[in-house]
C-alpha positions as CSV (number, residue, x, y, z in Angstrom):
1,M,0.4,0.0,0.2
2,Q,1.3,3.3,-0.7
3,N,2.4,5.7,2.2
4,T,0.0,8.3,1.7
5,R,-1.2,10.8,4.4
6,L,-4.2,9.0,5.0
7,S,-2.7,6.0,5.6
8,Q,-0.2,7.5,8.1
9,I,-3.2,9.0,10.0
10,V,-5.0,5.6,10.2
11,N,-1.7,3.4,11.2
12,I,-0.8,6.0,13.8
13,N,-4.5,6.0,15.2
14,I,-4.7,2.3,15.2
15,R,-0.9,2.2,17.3
16,R,-2.4,4.5,19.5
17,L,-5.8,2.5,20.0
18,S,-3.7,-0.4,20.4
19,Q,-1.2,1.2,23.5
20,W,-4.0,2.4,25.2
21,S,-6.1,-1.2,25.2
22,S,-2.8,-2.8,26.7
23,N,-3.7,-1.9,29.9
24,P,-5.9,-5.1,31.4
25,W,-8.6,-3.0,33.0
26,R,-9.2,-0.9,29.9
27,R,-9.4,-4.6,27.5
28,T,-11.6,-5.9,30.1
29,S,-14.2,-3.2,30.2
30,L,-14.2,-2.8,26.4
31,I,-15.1,-6.3,26.1
32,A,-17.5,-6.2,28.8
33,I,-19.3,-3.2,27.0
34,S,-19.1,-5.1,23.8
35,L,-20.9,-7.8,25.6
36,L,-23.5,-5.6,27.0
37,L,-24.2,-3.9,23.2
38,G,-24.7,-7.5,21.9
39,F,-27.3,-8.0,25.0
40,F,-28.8,-4.6,23.6
41,L,-28.8,-5.7,20.2
42,A,-30.3,-8.8,20.6
43,S,-33.1,-6.6,22.5
44,V,-33.6,-4.4,19.8
45,I,-34.0,-7.3,17.2
46,S,-36.4,-9.1,19.2
47,T,-38.5,-6.1,19.4
48,S,-38.3,-4.4,16.2
49,T,-39.1,-7.9,14.4
50,G,-41.6,-8.9,16.7
51,A,-43.6,-5.7,16.5
52,K,-44.7,-6.5,12.8
53,S,-44.3,-10.3,12.8
54,E,-42.8,-10.1,9.1
55,L,-39.5,-9.9,9.4
56,D,-39.0,-12.7,12.0
57,I,-37.5,-15.3,9.5
58,L,-34.9,-13.0,7.7
59,A,-34.0,-11.6,11.0
60,A,-33.2,-14.9,12.4
61,A,-31.2,-16.0,9.3
62,I,-29.2,-12.9,9.6
63,T,-28.5,-13.5,13.0
64,V,-27.7,-17.1,12.8
65,F,-25.4,-16.2,9.9
66,F,-23.7,-13.5,11.8
67,V,-23.1,-15.8,15.0
68,E,-21.5,-18.3,12.7
69,L,-19.3,-16.6,10.9
70,T,-17.9,-14.7,13.9
71,N,-17.3,-18.4,15.3
72,R,-15.6,-19.4,12.4
73,F,-13.5,-16.5,12.2
74,V,-12.8,-16.7,16.3
75,Y,-12.2,-20.1,16.9
76,S,-10.5,-21.1,13.2
77,Q,-7.5,-18.8,14.0
78,K,-4.2,-20.8,15.7
79,R,-3.3,-19.2,19.2
80,L,0.1,-18.2,19.2
81,T,2.5,-19.7,22.1
82,R,4.8,-17.5,23.9
83,S,8.6,-18.7,24.3
84,D,7.6,-19.9,27.9
85,G,4.9,-22.1,26.7
86,T,1.9,-19.7,27.6
87,I,-0.8,-19.1,25.3
88,A,-0.8,-15.6,23.9
89,P,-4.3,-13.7,24.5
90,R,-6.4,-13.3,21.1
91,P,-6.4,-9.8,19.4
92,L,-9.0,-7.1,21.4
93,T,-10.8,-6.8,18.0
94,T,-11.3,-10.4,18.1
95,E,-12.0,-10.5,21.8
96,M,-14.7,-7.8,21.2
97,L,-16.1,-9.4,18.2
98,N,-16.9,-12.9,20.5
99,S,-18.4,-10.9,23.2
100,L,-20.5,-9.1,20.8
101,K,-21.9,-12.4,19.6
102,L,-22.0,-14.1,23.3
103,G,-24.1,-10.8,24.1
104,I,-26.7,-11.5,21.1
105,T,-27.1,-15.4,22.1
106,Y,-27.3,-14.7,25.7
107,G,-29.9,-11.6,25.1
108,L,-32.3,-13.8,22.6
109,F,-32.3,-16.9,24.7
110,L,-33.5,-14.4,27.7
111,E,-36.0,-13.0,25.1
112,A,-36.9,-16.7,24.3
113,F,-37.5,-17.5,28.0
114,K,-39.8,-14.3,28.7
115,L,-41.9,-15.1,25.6
116,G,-42.1,-18.8,26.8
117,S,-43.4,-17.9,30.6
């Protein structure tokens, strides 16, 4: 890729974000925020499609496709081992995507239990 001003700005911002998120508390908070965002999105999906009852099958298909695509992306990657034999953590974006998926799945299960009772 060419070394343009835009690519330099993007690279600098990505580097700053990775340095900022290297703190374990910040990393954990970002993962928790994405989990709660997924839970909120599950509530939005079930509420908006349940109001009209026209898009239920399409929303379910898109949600299942997103969950399975995320599973394939997250769990097909090889985990790197460090020189001392420990396993290196996954990249932050992968962890956030996985926790978003978990939040959506958990939120839809809770919505199903609410509708079943």
